[in-house]
Each structure stands twice: as C-alpha cells, then as structure tokens.
C-alpha positions in Angstrom: 98.6 99.1 88.8 101.0 97.0 90.8 99.5 97.1 94.3 102.1 96.5 97.1 101.7 96.1 100.9 103.2 97.6 104.0 102.3 96.9 107.6 99.9 99.2 109.4 98.1 98.8 112.7 94.3 98.4 112.1 91.7 100.7 113.7 90.7 97.8 116.0 94.2 97.3 117.3 95.6 100.8 117.6 96.5 104.1 116.0 97.5 104.8 112.5 101.1 105.9 112.0 102.5 106.1 108.5 105.5 108.4 107.7 105.7 110.7 104.7 108.5 108.6 103.3 109.2 105.1 104.6 108.6 106.4 108.1 107.6 104.4 111.1 105.0 101.7 110.8 103.2 100.3 113.8 102.5 96.7 112.8 99.9 94.2 114.0 102.5 91.4 114.0 104.2 92.4 117.3 100.8 92.8 119.0 99.7 89.3 117.8 103.0 87.8 119.0 102.4 89.3 122.5 98.9 87.9 122.6 99.9 84.5 121.5 102.8 84.4 124.0 100.5 85.2 126.9 98.0 82.6 125.8 100.6 79.9 125.5 102.1 80.7 128.9 98.8 79.8 130.5 98.7 76.7 132.8 98.1 73.4 131.0 95.0 72.8 133.1 93.4 76.2 132.4 89.7 75.7 131.9 88.0 76.0 128.5 91.3 75.4 126.7 92.7 78.9 127.3 94.7 79.9 124.2 94.9 76.4 122.9 94.7 75.6 119.2 95.4 72.5 117.2 98.9 72.8 115.8 98.8 69.4 114.1 97.6 70.7 110.8 97.4 68.1 108.0 99.4 68.6 104.8 96.1 68.7 102.9 94.9 71.6 105.0 98.1 73.5 104.6 98.1 73.0 100.8 94.5 74.2 100.6 95.4 77.4 102.6 98.5 77.9 100.6 96.5 78.1 97.4 94.6 81.0 99.0 97.8 82.7 100.1 99.4 82.2 96.6 96.3 83.7 95.0 96.5 86.8 97.3 100.3 87.1 96.5 99.6 86.9 92.8 97.0 89.6 93.0 99.5 92.0 94.6 102.5 91.2 92.4 100.5 90.7 89.2 102.6 87.6 88.6 103.0 84.2 90.1 104.8 84.4 93.4 105.9 81.4 95.5 104.7 81.3 99.1 106.1 79.4 102.1 104.2 77.9 105.0 105.5 79.3 108.3 103.3 78.3 111.2 99.9 78.0 112.8 99.0 81.0 115.0 96.1 82.0 117.2 93.7 84.3 115.2 93.9 87.6 117.2 90.5 88.6 115.9 88.7 85.6 117.4 88.3 85.8 121.2 85.7 84.8 123.8 85.8 86.5 127.1 85.9 84.6 130.4 84.5 87.3 132.7 85.2 85.3 135.9 88.9 85.1 135.3 89.1 88.3 133.2 90.9 86.7 130.3 90.4 86.3 126.6 90.0 82.7 125.3 91.5 82.5 121.8 90.3 79.3 120.1 90.6 79.6 116.3 93.8 79.4 114.2 95.3 81.1 111.2 97.9 79.6 108.9 100.7 82.0 108.2 102.5 82.1 104.9 105.2 84.4 103.6 106.6 85.2 100.2 110.1 86.0 99.0 109.3 89.7 98.9 108.7 89.7 102.7 104.9 89.8 102.8 102.8 87.7 105.2 99.4 86.2 104.5 97.1 85.1 107.3 94.6 82.5 106.2 91.7 81.3 108.3 92.3 77.7 109.1 88.7 76.6 108.6 87.5 78.7 105.6 90.7 79.7 103.7 89.5 83.3 104.0 92.3 85.9 103.7 92.2 87.5 107.1 95.2 89.8 106.9 98.0 90.8 104.5 101.0 92.8 105.5 104.8 92.7 105.7 106.2 89.7 107.6 107.9 90.2 110.9 111.6 90.4 110.1 113.8 88.1 112.3 117.1 89.3 110.9 118.5 92.2 109.0 118.9 90.2 105.8 115.2 89.3 105.6 113.3 90.7 102.7 111.9 94.2 103.5 109.0 95.5 101.4 109.6 99.1 102.6 111.8 99.9 99.6 108.7 99.9 97.4 106.5 102.2 99.5 105.2 104.8 97.2 103.9 108.2 98.4 103.9 109.9 95.0 100.7 112.0 94.8 98.8 110.1 92.1 95.5 109.6 93.9 93.2 111.5 96.2 91.0 110.2 98.9 88.1 110.0 96.5 89.9 108.2 93.7 91.5 105.8 96.2 88.1 104.5 97.4 87.2 102.5 94.3 90.7 101.0 94.3 90.2 99.9 97.9 86.7 98.4 97.1 88.1 96.6 94.0 90.9 95.0 96.0 88.7 94.0 98.9 86.3 92.3 96.5 89.2 90.5 94.9 90.1 89.0 98.3 86.6 87.8 98.9 85.2 90.6 101.1 81.4 90.9 101.2 80.3 93.1 98.4 77.2 94.2 100.3 79.2 95.6 103.2 81.5 97.4 100.7 78.4 99.3 99.3 78.2 101.2 102.5 80.0 104.5 103.4 83.3 103.7 105.0 85.0 105.4 107.9 88.1 107.2 106.6 91.3 108.0 108.4 94.4 109.7 107.1 98.0 110.5 108.0 98.9 113.9 106.8 97.0 113.3 103.5 99.7 110.9 102.3 97.8 107.7 103.3 94.2 106.9 103.7 92.5 104.1 105.6 89.0 102.9 104.6 87.0 100.9 107.1 83.6 99.2 106.7 82.0 97.7 109.8 79.5 94.9 109.9 76.5 96.5 111.6 75.2 93.0 112.7 78.3 92.3 114.8 78.6 93.2 118.5 80.8 95.8 120.1 82.7 92.9 121.8 83.2 91.0 118.5 83.3 93.8 116.0 83.7 92.6 112.4 85.1 94.8 109.7 86.9 95.2 106.4 89.8 97.7 106.4 92.3 98.8 103.8 95.1 101.3 103.9 96.5 102.9 100.7 99.1 105.6 100.0 98.3 108.4 97.6 100.9 106.6 95.3 98.7 103.5 95.2 100.6 101.2 97.6 98.4 99.0 99.7 99.4 99.6 103.3 97.3 96.8 104.9 94.3 94.7 104.4 92.1 93.1 107.1 88.8 91.2 106.7 87.3 89.9 109.9 83.8 89.5 108.6 82.5 85.9 108.6 85.3 84.4 110.7 
C-alpha cells in the first residue's frame, strides 16, 4: 500500500478536524510557527536562554538528519524521494516551564526537511528520531500540495487500520513496547481514525506519546512520536 500523509493537529495540540473529502485540515505547522516567533521575540538578555537554539548546524549533522528524512520519505512513497534541508526550528514538544515568569523555555531543535511532493519531516537534532511527518507549510500557491492524493475510499475499518498504524510507527522507530498497549482512538465521522499511545512514565507536564492518523482509504494523515526526545 502506498501510504501518503496529510497534515492534522495532534491530540496534544488541539482538536481533530478532517473533512469527508479534502476538507479543512488544522495543521501543527502554524501553531509551531507562532510558538517559535514568540520565543525569538524574547529579549536578548532573557534568563535561561529563553527560546534560544543553536542555528549553526554543521553540514555533517544536516547530512545525518537528512538520511533519516530520506528514509521516512522513501517509506511513504515506496520509492526513492529526494529531500531538501529547510531550516532549524524549535522543537515544540520540548519545553521547560519558568513558573516565575510564566513562560515556556524551548531549548531543543528539530531539523526540518521537505520533499518535492510537499511533505515535511521534522528530525530531532540530537538523535535523528523522526518527530513529525506532515504536509509542509505552503508559502505560495504553486507549492506542492499533497491534498490531491487524500483518499477517503472505504477500504479499511477502525480495527483493520490499527495494525497498519502499528506497522508504520515501528518502521519509523517508535517503541514497540508502547505500541503493544491499547491506544486511545478518535475519529471524524468514521472517515478518519487517530490512534494514540501515551508513555505512562511521562508526566502530565511533559506528556510523551505516539500518534497516527489514517483515513479509511489508507492515507496517513499525520505521524508524531515524542517518546524519548
């Protein structure tokens, strides 16, 4: 099966909204952009390095992360797909709270790559773990738009989609032990299902989870893995 991706907001970030056809998709990209902008607007002398990450990434580090992005792209397309390095960004899943000032301190980075089909791949800068896969934020109308390939044909049910979700998560390096548990399941009108496994050892402030969204046609809506980062 040729698994494809479309952007969907994770449980941790917000509500699920997937249309019956292409519909409206609420993406994490805009939320991430907002968080990064606020962090980068902080005063230069803010304590504890508020929102600061090292943007001087070596070519060796970029190349290593690009291998992980290319492998993820290949697993989706079932063929070799070229990827392009875009930027270093703050990892929105990693935050420490400064209770005195009431602000989040983002201190880890992800390296962002895109492919020619319009998908983005967020790779942890330290471990090369695939943190998030989804459509890239489109800057202009002519940018590649994966929405043409969204498939809502009723080929799968909630139960038959679950092993597909597990298999894909394992292929991206998700912890097999966590995937053995019973996932939380959300749906949008029975046309798309979201499977979420939470790491019971993580705190409510720093919840770690694996989440995958799939349409009943077999299209991968989104993939997130924040366990171990």
